[in-house]
C-alpha positions in Angstrom: 2.6 -8.6 -68.5 -0.3 -6.2 -68.1 -0.7 -2.7 -66.6 -4.1 -1.8 -68.1 -5.9 -2.0 -64.8 -4.8 -1.2 -61.2 -3.0 -4.6 -61.2 0.6 -4.7 -62.2 0.9 -8.4 -63.2 3.8 -10.4 -64.7 4.0 -14.2 -65.5 6.5 -16.5 -67.1 4.9 -19.3 -69.3 6.8 -22.2 -70.9 4.3 -22.9 -73.6 2.4 -25.5 -71.5 1.9 -23.8 -68.1 2.7 -20.8 -65.9 5.9 -21.4 -64.1 6.1 -18.2 -62.1 3.9 -15.1 -61.6 3.5 -11.9 -59.6 0.6 -9.5 -59.1 0.2 -6.2 -57.1 -2.7 -3.9 -57.1 -1.7 -0.2 -57.1 -3.2 2.1 -59.6 -0.5 4.8 -59.1 2.7 2.9 -59.2 2.8 0.9 -62.5 6.1 2.3 -63.6 7.7 1.7 -60.2 6.4 -1.9 -59.7 6.6 -3.5 -63.2 10.4 -4.1 -63.6 10.9 -5.4 -60.0 8.0 -7.8 -60.7 9.8 -9.0 -63.8 12.9 -9.6 -61.8 11.0 -11.5 -59.1 9.3 -13.8 -61.6 12.6 -14.6 -63.4 14.3 -15.3 -60.1 11.4 -17.5 -58.9 11.7 -19.5 -62.2 15.5 -19.6 -62.0 16.1 -18.2 -65.5 17.7 -15.2 -67.0 15.9 -12.6 -69.1 17.7 -13.8 -72.2 15.8 -17.2 -71.9 12.6 -15.4 -72.9 11.5 -16.2 -76.5 8.5 -14.0 -76.7 6.6 -11.3 -74.9 2.8 -11.0 -74.4 1.4 -7.7 -73.2 -2.2 -6.6 -72.4 -3.2 -3.8 -74.8 -6.2 -2.6 -72.7 -8.6 -1.0 -72.9 -7.2 1.0 -70.0 -6.3 4.5 -68.8 -3.6 6.2 -70.8 -0.6 6.4 -68.4 -0.8 2.9 -66.8 -1.4 1.2 -70.1 1.6 2.7 -71.7 3.9 1.5 -69.0 3.4 -2.1 -69.9 3.4 -1.5 -73.7 6.6 0.5 -73.7 8.3 -2.1 -71.4 7.2 -5.0 -73.6 8.4 -3.2 -76.7 11.8 -2.5 -75.1 12.2 -6.2 -74.1 11.2 -7.3 -77.6 13.8 -5.0 -79.2 16.6 -5.8 -76.7 16.0 -9.6 -77.0 15.1 -9.6 -80.7 11.9 -11.6 -79.8 8.3 -11.1 -81.0 5.9 -9.0 -78.9 2.2 -10.0 -79.0 -0.7 -8.0 -77.8 -3.9 -9.4 -76.3 -7.0 -7.6 -75.1 -7.0 -7.3 -71.3 -10.7 -8.0 -71.1 -10.1 -11.3 -73.0 -7.6 -12.2 -70.3 -10.2 -11.7 -67.5 -12.7 -13.7 -69.4 -10.3 -16.5 -69.9 -9.4 -16.5 -66.2 -13.1 -16.6 -65.3 -13.5 -19.6 -67.5 -10.6 -21.3 -65.7 -12.5 -20.7 -62.5 -15.5 -22.5 -63.8 -17.7 -19.7 -65.2 -19.5 -20.7 -68.4 -21.0 -18.2 -70.9 -22.6 -16.1 -71.8 -21.3 -13.3 -69.5 -19.7 -9.9 -69.6 -16.4 -8.4 -68.4 -16.2 -4.8 -67.0 -13.1 -3.0 -65.6 -12.8 0.5 -64.1 -12.5 3.2 -66.7 -12.6 6.0 -64.2 -14.9 9.1 -64.8 -17.8 6.8 -63.5 -17.5 4.6 -66.6 -16.4 1.0 -67.3 -14.6 -0.7 -70.1 -16.6 -3.7 -71.0 -17.3 -6.5 -73.5 -19.7 -9.3 -73.9 -18.6 -13.0 -74.2 -20.3 -16.1 -75.6 -17.8 -18.1 -73.5 -14.4 -17.7 -71.9 -12.6 -17.7 -75.3 -15.1 -16.0 -77.5 -15.8 -12.2 -77.4 -19.0 -11.1 -79.2 -18.1 -7.6 -80.3 -15.5 -4.9 -79.8 -14.7 -3.5 -76.3 -16.5 -0.3 -75.4 -16.5 2.4 -72.7 -19.9 3.5 -71.1 -21.5 4.5 -67.9 -22.8 1.4 -66.0 -26.4 2.7 -65.9 -26.4 3.0 -69.7 -25.5 -0.7 -70.3 -27.2 -2.3 -67.2 -30.4 -3.2 -69.2 -28.3 -4.7 -72.1 -26.4 -6.9 -69.6 -29.3 -7.7 -67.3 -29.3 -11.3 -66.2 -25.6 -11.8 -67.2 -22.8 -12.5 -64.8 -20.3 -9.6 -65.0 -16.6 -10.3 -64.3 -14.1 -7.7 -63.1 -13.8 -4.6 -60.9 -16.6 -2.9 -62.7 -19.1 -5.2 -61.0 -17.5 -4.5 -57.7 -17.7 -0.8 -58.1 -21.2 -0.7 -59.6 -23.2 -3.5 -58.0 -26.5 -1.7 -58.6 -25.9 -1.9 -62.4 -24.2 -5.3 -62.3 -25.8 -7.3 -59.4 -24.3 -10.7 -60.5 -20.7 -9.8 -60.0 -18.1 -12.6 -60.4 -14.3 -12.9 -60.0 -11.6 -12.4 -60.7 -11.6 -8.7 -60.0 -8.3 -7.9 -61.8 -6.5 -9.5 -64.7 -3.6 -11.9 -64.1 -0.7 -12.2 -66.5 -0.8 -16.0 -66.1 -4.2 -16.0 -67.8 -3.0 -13.7 -70.6 0.0 -15.9 -71.2 -2.0 -19.1 -71.2 -4.6 -17.6 -73.6 -1.8 -16.3 -75.9 -0.2 -19.8 -75.9 -3.5 -21.3 -77.0 -3.9 -18.7 -79.8 -0.3 -19.1 -81.0 -0.9 -22.9 -81.2 -4.2 -22.4 -83.0 -2.4 -20.1 -85.5 0.1 -22.8 -86.3 -2.9 -25.1 -87.0 -4.5 -22.4 -89.2 -7.4 -21.9 -86.8 -8.4 -19.8 -83.9 -8.1 -16.1 -83.1 -5.0 -14.2 -84.0 -3.0 -12.2 -81.5 -3.0 -8.4 -81.8 -0.3 -5.9 -82.5 1.1 -4.4 -79.3 -0.7 -1.1 -79.7 -2.8 0.6 -77.0 -6.5 0.3 -77.0 -7.6 3.5 -75.4 -11.2 4.0 -76.6 -11.1 7.6 -75.6 -8.7 10.6 -75.4 -6.2 11.0 -72.5 -7.1 13.2 -69.6 -4.2 15.5 -70.1 -4.8 17.7 -73.2 -3.5 21.1 -74.5 -5.9 23.8 -73.3 -8.2 25.4 -76.0 -7.4 28.9 -77.1 -3.8 28.3 -76.2 -1.8 31.5 -76.6 1.8 31.0 -77.9 4.2 33.6 -76.5 7.5 33.9 -78.4 10.4 36.3 -77.7 10.7 39.3 -80.0 
């Protein structure tokens, strides 16, 4: 599952392929949409929740509130089912999906970070990120990414900075699950990239903060 972008996306993977998936784009209803999406996917696959043997969740980068919905839900499922919970970078999922659509590297991925900024990373190919994710204004990185295709909503929102925009626009949980399955298999063969701890990748502080010069008033 992933809630790091405006997409609320869930998929069920059997280790070889995606057997059911759901995706809705609504940046303000992550908490409302996620659990019904899980129910739909399980019903479509004809299985119960207790058949799940592991959980993969997008860790962002993403806005604070939406991102935490997926992470808390994944942690809850992991605890209730006593199964492992794996994290994976949301940008990596977009890059992998772009590769499945035929895009060859190098390229970049950029998602909406609000505040007229994007979360972004550069990729050598669909499976290989070349550096850590970052958050910047599009104009500040346009020259560094000049000539590269840019995957994701960032290219849609800022075409002047990223003229060679490519799909997909939003991450899909099916791509996250497929990439995670590959990495888990690679770990068993003592090769490949490890999966992440299911901890949020914010890259900046949340919008809601305690005001400065806060005056505490206590009763006498």
